[in-house]
N, CA and C atoms as a LAMMPS dump frame, in Angstrom:
ITEM: TIMESTEP
0
ITEM: NUMBER OF ATOMS
243
ITEM: BOX BOUNDS ff ff ff
-5.0000000000000000e+02 5.0000000000000000e+02
-5.0000000000000000e+02 5.0000000000000000e+02
-5.0000000000000000e+02 5.0000000000000000e+02
ITEM: ATOMS id mol type element x y z
1 1 1 N -7.391 24.006 -0.931
2 1 2 C -6.457 23.825 0.153
3 1 3 C -5.687 22.509 -0.004
4 2 1 N -6.384 21.457 -0.381
5 2 2 C -5.746 20.157 -0.582
6 2 3 C -4.778 20.208 -1.765
7 3 1 N -5.18 20.906 -2.789
8 3 2 C -4.321 21.061 -3.968
9 3 3 C -3.027 21.778 -3.593
10 4 1 N -3.146 22.816 -2.82
11 4 2 C -1.968 23.574 -2.388
12 4 3 C -1.067 22.709 -1.501
13 5 1 N -1.678 21.971 -0.569
14 5 2 C -0.908 21.136 0.358
15 5 3 C -0.142 20.027 -0.351
16 6 1 N -0.758 19.474 -1.4
17 6 2 C -0.132 18.359 -2.113
18 6 3 C 0.724 18.812 -3.289
19 7 1 N 0.551 20.065 -3.696
20 7 2 C 1.303 20.569 -4.846
21 7 3 C 0.771 20.032 -6.169
22 8 1 N -0.47 19.545 -6.154
23 8 2 C -1.089 18.997 -7.361
24 8 3 C -1.967 20.041 -8.03
25 9 1 N -2.08 19.917 -9.328
26 9 2 C -2.979 20.746 -10.106
27 9 3 C -4.411 20.45 -9.666
28 10 1 N -5.248 21.471 -9.567
29 10 2 C -6.632 21.313 -9.096
30 10 3 C -7.426 20.321 -9.942
31 11 1 N -7.266 20.405 -11.25
32 11 2 C -8.024 19.522 -12.147
33 11 3 C -7.58 18.071 -11.955
34 12 1 N -6.28 17.837 -11.902
35 12 2 C -5.751 16.476 -11.716
36 12 3 C -6.187 15.924 -10.361
37 13 1 N -6.121 16.746 -9.342
38 13 2 C -6.524 16.322 -8.007
39 13 3 C -8.004 15.937 -7.99
40 14 1 N -8.847 16.758 -8.62
41 14 2 C -10.285 16.464 -8.675
42 14 3 C -10.535 15.14 -9.381
43 15 1 N -9.789 14.865 -10.461
44 15 2 C -9.947 13.601 -11.185
45 15 3 C -9.581 12.412 -10.284
46 16 1 N -8.497 12.548 -9.556
47 16 2 C -8.073 11.475 -8.644
48 16 3 C -9.111 11.271 -7.544
49 17 1 N -9.585 12.361 -6.967
50 17 2 C -10.59 12.26 -5.906
51 17 3 C -11.88 11.639 -6.426
52 18 1 N -12.314 12.05 -7.615
53 18 2 C -13.527 11.484 -8.21
54 18 3 C -13.373 9.98 -8.424
55 19 1 N -12.202 9.554 -8.869
56 19 2 C -11.932 8.124 -9.073
57 19 3 C -12.032 7.371 -7.744
58 20 1 N -11.416 7.929 -6.709
59 20 2 C -11.435 7.28 -5.392
60 20 3 C -12.846 7.224 -4.819
61 21 1 N -13.602 8.296 -5.002
62 21 2 C -14.992 8.34 -4.53
63 21 3 C -15.838 7.327 -5.303
64 22 1 N -15.692 7.303 -6.623
65 22 2 C -16.46 6.405 -7.47
66 22 3 C -16.209 4.939 -7.091
67 23 1 N -14.996 4.627 -6.652
68 23 2 C -14.651 3.255 -6.29
69 23 3 C -14.83 2.967 -4.8
70 24 1 N -15.379 3.92 -4.086
71 24 2 C -15.711 3.711 -2.679
72 24 3 C -14.518 3.687 -1.741
73 25 1 N -13.388 4.252 -2.172
74 25 2 C -12.192 4.246 -1.337
75 25 3 C -12.141 5.437 -0.391
76 26 1 N -12.782 6.522 -0.792
77 26 2 C -12.917 7.683 0.081
78 26 3 C -14.353 8.183 -0.006
79 27 1 N -14.74 8.968 0.979
80 27 2 C -16.07 9.568 1.015
81 27 3 C -15.895 11.072 1.122
82 28 1 N -16.737 11.797 0.415
83 28 2 C -16.707 13.253 0.492
84 28 3 C -17.838 13.694 1.408
85 29 1 N -17.507 14.472 2.414
86 29 2 C -18.489 14.936 3.394
87 29 3 C -18.439 16.453 3.466
88 30 1 N -19.522 17.029 3.926
89 30 2 C -19.571 18.478 4.122
90 30 3 C -19.621 18.744 5.618
91 31 1 N -18.711 19.603 6.062
92 31 2 C -18.65 19.943 7.475
93 31 3 C -18.37 21.436 7.593
94 32 1 N -19.293 22.134 8.224
95 32 2 C -19.139 23.586 8.419
96 32 3 C -18.8 24.311 7.11
97 33 1 N -19.559 24.017 6.104
98 33 2 C -19.428 24.651 4.792
99 33 3 C -18.136 24.267 4.062
100 34 1 N -17.415 23.272 4.567
101 34 2 C -16.213 22.78 3.893
102 34 3 C -16.454 21.361 3.435
103 35 1 N -15.848 21.004 2.313
104 35 2 C -15.898 19.626 1.864
105 35 3 C -14.687 18.909 2.445
106 36 1 N -14.95 17.754 3.02
107 36 2 C -13.897 16.964 3.648
108 36 3 C -13.881 15.591 2.994
109 37 1 N -12.693 15.092 2.708
110 37 2 C -12.538 13.737 2.187
111 37 3 C -12.063 12.846 3.319
112 38 1 N -12.751 11.719 3.485
113 38 2 C -12.402 10.761 4.541
114 38 3 C -12.243 9.385 3.913
115 39 1 N -11.259 8.657 4.39
116 39 2 C -11.042 7.31 3.863
117 39 3 C -12.151 6.39 4.376
118 40 1 N -12.621 5.525 3.503
119 40 2 C -13.689 4.589 3.87
120 40 3 C -13.078 3.289 4.393
121 41 1 N -13.928 2.414 4.89
122 41 2 C -13.458 1.102 5.367
123 41 3 C -12.817 0.33 4.211
124 42 1 N -13.406 0.438 3.029
125 42 2 C -12.847 -0.226 1.848
126 42 3 C -11.476 0.366 1.513
127 43 1 N -11.342 1.666 1.642
128 43 2 C -10.06 2.326 1.388
129 43 3 C -8.988 1.862 2.358
130 44 1 N -9.359 1.7 3.619
131 44 2 C -8.413 1.207 4.628
132 44 3 C -7.987 -0.22 4.297
133 45 1 N -8.938 -1.041 3.868
134 45 2 C -8.619 -2.424 3.499
135 45 3 C -7.646 -2.464 2.328
136 46 1 N -7.855 -1.597 1.348
137 46 2 C -6.95 -1.549 0.194
138 46 3 C -5.563 -1.091 0.635
139 47 1 N -5.485 -0.078 1.48
140 47 2 C -4.181 0.38 1.98
141 47 3 C -3.463 -0.719 2.747
142 48 1 N -4.187 -1.441 3.578
143 48 2 C -3.574 -2.539 4.327
144 48 3 C -3.046 -3.614 3.388
145 49 1 N -3.809 -3.923 2.345
146 49 2 C -3.368 -4.926 1.372
147 49 3 C -2.121 -4.452 0.647
148 50 1 N -2.094 -3.187 0.263
149 50 2 C -0.915 -2.655 -0.438
150 50 3 C 0.295 -2.621 0.475
151 51 1 N 0.094 -2.25 1.734
152 51 2 C 1.205 -2.24 2.691
153 51 3 C 1.743 -3.641 2.906
154 52 1 N 0.864 -4.624 2.98
155 52 2 C 1.299 -6.016 3.141
156 52 3 C 2.103 -6.464 1.943
157 53 1 N 1.646 -6.095 0.764
158 53 2 C 2.349 -6.465 -0.465
159 53 3 C 3.748 -5.861 -0.477
160 54 1 N 3.869 -4.597 -0.101
161 54 2 C 5.18 -3.943 -0.038
162 54 3 C 6.066 -4.604 1.01
163 55 1 N 5.49 -4.97 2.144
164 55 2 C 6.239 -5.621 3.208
165 55 3 C 6.807 -6.944 2.707
166 56 1 N 5.968 -7.738 2.032
167 56 2 C 6.442 -9.034 1.544
168 56 3 C 7.472 -8.876 0.435
169 57 1 N 7.357 -7.804 -0.355
170 57 2 C 8.39 -7.542 -1.368
171 57 3 C 9.732 -7.283 -0.692
172 58 1 N 9.694 -6.508 0.394
173 58 2 C 10.924 -6.152 1.102
174 58 3 C 11.579 -7.36 1.753
175 59 1 N 10.772 -8.281 2.28
176 59 2 C 11.368 -9.409 3.001
177 59 3 C 11.58 -10.637 2.12
178 60 1 N 11.086 -10.61 0.885
179 60 2 C 11.209 -11.775 0.005
180 60 3 C 12.663 -12.127 -0.258
181 61 1 N 13.485 -11.142 -0.589
182 61 2 C 14.895 -11.414 -0.902
183 61 3 C 15.656 -11.944 0.313
184 62 1 N 15.545 -11.321 1.484
185 62 2 C 16.223 -11.897 2.654
186 62 3 C 15.747 -13.315 2.972
187 63 1 N 14.448 -13.569 2.789
188 63 2 C 13.936 -14.921 3.037
189 63 3 C 14.505 -15.911 2.035
190 64 1 N 14.66 -15.493 0.792
191 64 2 C 15.246 -16.364 -0.226
192 64 3 C 16.697 -16.679 0.135
193 65 1 N 17.424 -15.682 0.653
194 65 2 C 18.816 -15.904 1.076
195 65 3 C 18.878 -16.905 2.214
196 66 1 N 17.976 -16.777 3.166
197 66 2 C 17.928 -17.709 4.301
198 66 3 C 17.606 -19.112 3.794
199 67 1 N 16.64 -19.227 2.904
200 67 2 C 16.249 -20.515 2.357
201 67 3 C 17.421 -21.166 1.626
202 68 1 N 18.144 -20.36 0.847
203 68 2 C 19.3 -20.87 0.117
204 68 3 C 20.373 -21.364 1.087
205 69 1 N 20.602 -20.626 2.154
206 69 2 C 21.589 -21.021 3.16
207 69 3 C 21.183 -22.33 3.821
208 70 1 N 19.911 -22.479 4.128
209 70 2 C 19.417 -23.708 4.745
210 70 3 C 19.601 -24.889 3.794
211 71 1 N 19.312 -24.677 2.518
212 71 2 C 19.465 -25.754 1.543
213 71 3 C 20.93 -26.154 1.391
214 72 1 N 21.829 -25.182 1.329
215 72 2 C 23.256 -25.466 1.218
216 72 3 C 23.719 -26.222 2.452
217 73 1 N 23.256 -25.8 3.612
218 73 2 C 23.616 -26.455 4.862
219 73 3 C 23.117 -27.896 4.873
220 74 1 N 21.916 -28.111 4.393
221 74 2 C 21.32 -29.443 4.348
222 74 3 C 22.125 -30.35 3.412
223 75 1 N 22.517 -29.842 2.238
224 75 2 C 23.302 -30.611 1.288
225 75 3 C 24.66 -30.964 1.886
226 76 1 N 25.288 -30.011 2.555
227 76 2 C 26.579 -30.262 3.18
228 76 3 C 26.471 -31.333 4.243
229 77 1 N 25.417 -31.282 5.021
230 77 2 C 25.199 -32.272 6.072
231 77 3 C 24.986 -33.656 5.484
232 78 1 N 24.2 -33.721 4.403
233 78 2 C 23.949 -35.007 3.755
234 78 3 C 25.226 -35.598 3.17
235 79 1 N 26.113 -34.776 2.634
236 79 2 C 27.385 -35.259 2.085
237 79 3 C 28.284 -35.826 3.171
238 80 1 N 28.228 -35.221 4.355
239 80 2 C 29.054 -35.692 5.468
240 80 3 C 28.569 -37.036 6.001
241 81 1 N 27.287 -37.274 5.87
242 81 2 C 26.733 -38.522 6.428
243 81 3 C 26.936 -39.604 5.468
């Protein structure tokens, strides 16, 4: 079912899931004769770290522009004084 939902090959999906399970990022559970994958606390921590990294990548350039503007403004002010 997961393979169909994601459009991934069953073998490739199993390899990815095994990797995530082996590294403690997800847990495989059995519920009502179905296997369920659930994200672990470690997996949530990794996702949060990756999201933070992406966030800082997105804002790095605008922050650099602001910093450059502040520096130019500071130099201009110093020249006037």
